[in-house]
N, C-alpha and C positions, 0 to 999 in steps of 0.2 A: 480107544475108538477106531471103527473097522469101517474102511471105506473099500467099496467094488472099483466105481471109477466116478471123472468129472462131470460134470452137471456139463451140458452143450453149452459153448459161446453163444447159442444165437439164442436163447432162452436164460438173461439175466433174471429172472423170478419164476423157478421150477414150482412144478404140482409139487407138494409134501402130503406125503401118506405116513400117518402116524401108524406104527403098525405095538402090537403083542400077540399072545400068545391065544386070541378069541378067535372063533369065526366072524365077529362083530369085523375084527381087525380084515380078517379075509377078504369080506367086503369091501369095504372101506379101500384095501389095494387092487381088490379089480375096479371100482368104480373110477381113483385115482388114475390108474393105469390110460382109461378109455379117456378121461378129461385132459390128460398130459398128449395122448395123438388128436383129440379131439383140436387144442388149440395151438398146438405144435412146438411143444413144450417140454422142457426136462422132466422126470422123476425125481424127487429127494425122497427116500423111505429113511421113516425114524422111528427107533426106538427109544424112547427112555425108561430107564429104570432107577432105583433107587433104592439097593439092599441096605437093610439095617449093618450097623460098623464096617460097612463096605472101605470104606479109605484105613480100617484099620486092618484089617487082616493082610498077615504076612503075603508077599509076591512073591517068595521063592519056597512053598510048601511042593513035594514032591506028589506029581501025579495030579495035581491042584490048579486050575484056572478058572476063575471066579468070572473071566468075561467070556467063558469058552461059549455058556448059553446064548446070550446075547448073539455073539459073533456067527453061533449058527441060524439064530431067528432070521437078521439082516441078510443073511448072505443066501439061503432059503426063498425070502421073498424077491429079493433080487435076480435071482435063479428064476421062479416063475412067471416075473413080467416079464423077463427077457424069452419064455418060451412063447407068452400068449403075445409079446410085442418085439422080434427083437429088432426093429427099427430104430425103439424109442430107447434115447441116452437115459441112462439109468446110476444114479449113487446112490449107496447104501451105509448109515450109520448108526451106531448105536451112542449111546450121551447117558453118563452118571449124572443123575439130578433130578429133579420134581419133575415130576410129568406138565404138570400145567405150565411153570415157568420155563421149562424148553420148549413147548412147542409157542407158549408167544414169543417167544423169541426167535424159533423157524418162522412166525409169521411176519416178522419184519424185513424179512427178505424173501418172499413168496407170492407167487400169484393166489394160490389157494390152499387151503390147508382141508385135508381130510380125514376123518374120523371113522369108527365105527360106533354101531351101537349094541349091548348084549340083548335086546330082544323081550325087555323086561317090561315093568311099567314103572310109571311115578320118576322119581328120583334114581330109581338104579337105571331108567332105560339108556343114560346117556353114556358113553366110555368113560367107566373111571368113577363113576357116578355123578359129583359136579364139574367136572373138568371139562366136559362139554359142553358145559351151560358159561363154565369162566369164558373159554373158547369164546364162544359165540358173543359176547359182551365186551370183551377187551381184547380180540385178537386185531393186530394193525391189517387186517387185510380178512377178506372172506370167508367163511371156516362152512364147509359140506360134513352133514354128519348123514350118514349111510343108515337107515333105520333099519333093512327090511331087506329080504332076500331077491336080488334080482329078478325081473321077470321082463318079457319084452317089451320092446321100446311101444308108448303110445301115440307119439308126435305131439305131445304135449307139455309144455313150459308152464306153470301157472306161478305168477307173481301176485303176492298181497300188496295192497296198496291204500293211501288214507291222506294222498293230498300232501302229507308232508314233502321236504327234502329230501329227506331217507327214503322213502317211498319214491322218489323221481329215479336215486343210486340204483334203488334194486327194481326198477323199469328197467334201467339201461343195461344194468348186466341178467335181467333175465331175457331180452332182445337178444343182447349177443348171446347167452346161449344156445337160446330158441335159432339163431342164423347159425351156429357154430353146428345146430344138429336137424336143420332144416325143417324145426317143428315151428308149431306157434303156440302164438304168448294166450295164454286164458289171464288176464288181469280182471282182478277179484278185490270187491273192497267187499267189507260187513258193516251193518251198521246197526243200531239199537232202534227199532220202531215205534219207541216208547220214547226217545230223545233223539236231538242232531245231533250226537256224537259220534264219530266214527272211531272204531276200534275202542269202545269205554264199552266197561259194564255198568248199569245204573241201578247204584247203592243204598240212593233214595230218591224217595218221589220230589220233582221240584218243587215251590211252592207254588199252591193251586193246580197241581195234576189231578187231572177230571179222571185217570184213567183210561181215555182214549186216545190209542194209538194216534201220531202224524205222521202217519206213515208216507202223505204225498210231502212232506216237508225234507222228511230225513230221507226220502230216497234222491229226491233233487238234489241235495247235497251231498249224497255217497258217490251218484254221478258226476257231479261240478267234479269231487275228488277223484277219480277215476282220470278224468278229462287230462287234470292238471298234470294228475304223476305220468303220463304219459306223451305228456307235449315233446314235440321233437323227436320222438325216439322210430314214429312213422319216416320220417323224411331220415332218419339218419339210416335202419332197416328196412327200403322197400320191399325186400326181400320175404320178411317175416310176416304173415298173417296172423291177428289182432281177434281176439274176444273179447268183450266185455262183458262184467255181472256184478251188478249191487246185491248181496243178498241181506234179507235181515235175519240175523240171529248172532249165535256169541262168536268173536273171529276165530277162534281155537277150531269149533264146531264144523265152521264154515272151510276152512281151508284146509282138516282133516280131509273134509265129503272131496274137496274140489283134491286132492292128492291122490284119490283112488284113481283117477284114469289119467294120473302125472308123470312124466320122464325126471323132471325136479322142481321142488318149490322155492321160490324166491321170496325171502321175509327182508323187512330191512329192522336194524337193532340202532336206535339213536339215544339209550339211556334214560328217557323221558318221556312220562306219556304217550298216547297211542297204542300199536302192535309195537313197536321197538322195546320200548321200555319195559313191557310187559314179559319179554323176555327174559327177565331177572324173577321172575316171578312163575303161578302157577298155571298162567298160560304157556309158557313156551314151555313147561315140564310138559301141559298137553299135549302141543303141537310135536313137540318132536318125539314123545312118546307114542302117537298115533298116526302121524302122518305115514300113509304108505309108501312113499317116496321119499329119495336123498331131500333134506331139506337144506337148503344154503343159505346162512346167514351173512346180510351183507350191512357195509355200514357206512357215515355220511362222508368220509375219507376215501372211501375205498373207489378206485378207476376201474372202469371196466374195460 
């Protein structure tokens, strides 16, 4: 393991940036650097790798050092961070082990974990295939997937809500992120106009369904979920302006559209029903593939 410097004692939970040798990794590192500055935390750069036969290769071969590449990679990343943010405390390590297990362990002592996307589509869109989805579903802290090239700030943080406990946690993180950025919270809920379910896809018509959309009742319920998810956050963050929107449509499409003019999209994962549970399926792949801004996935136990 190679270390650059210790994490600041003033930040017991650093922002963790997962890196490799891809452009997506560079975007993640830049975003994580800014996030550490915004939250007044240290930055921990982690490169996890697992080469075939790594533990069986002799260590005393003349002119050969199996750790040279990862050592150079993390050193270059730390140098880039210091160039962009010399005031930031940086720790850079390389760890031999599977990427997902390593980052899941890192998440246990992190404020957030930041990973990059390769800019592809479908299952290939998230860092190292399924790794990003596994982190989003299982990590002990929020996970941010940086999906696109950086752009000018819009002053908007979009939060996907559905009235669940996890949505309230997502709202808390969204308000905290907006406050740090001086941004406005855009709280969005999606509903199916043919049913009263929020963030659900109607697979089969209910008994007696006539084909006439019950827009009024569905919209009313969606607005109630919005109000419940935002309860208390306005008082805790009086400096943050809020915009509420209930939209009829598929949740992935709604949130992807809202991300067009956002600095960050915050969604919840609770591993069952609603939008959070969908993070293990096709909707999560769609959101993480098509969102036009970084996506932060939070969990019921995460504290902002």
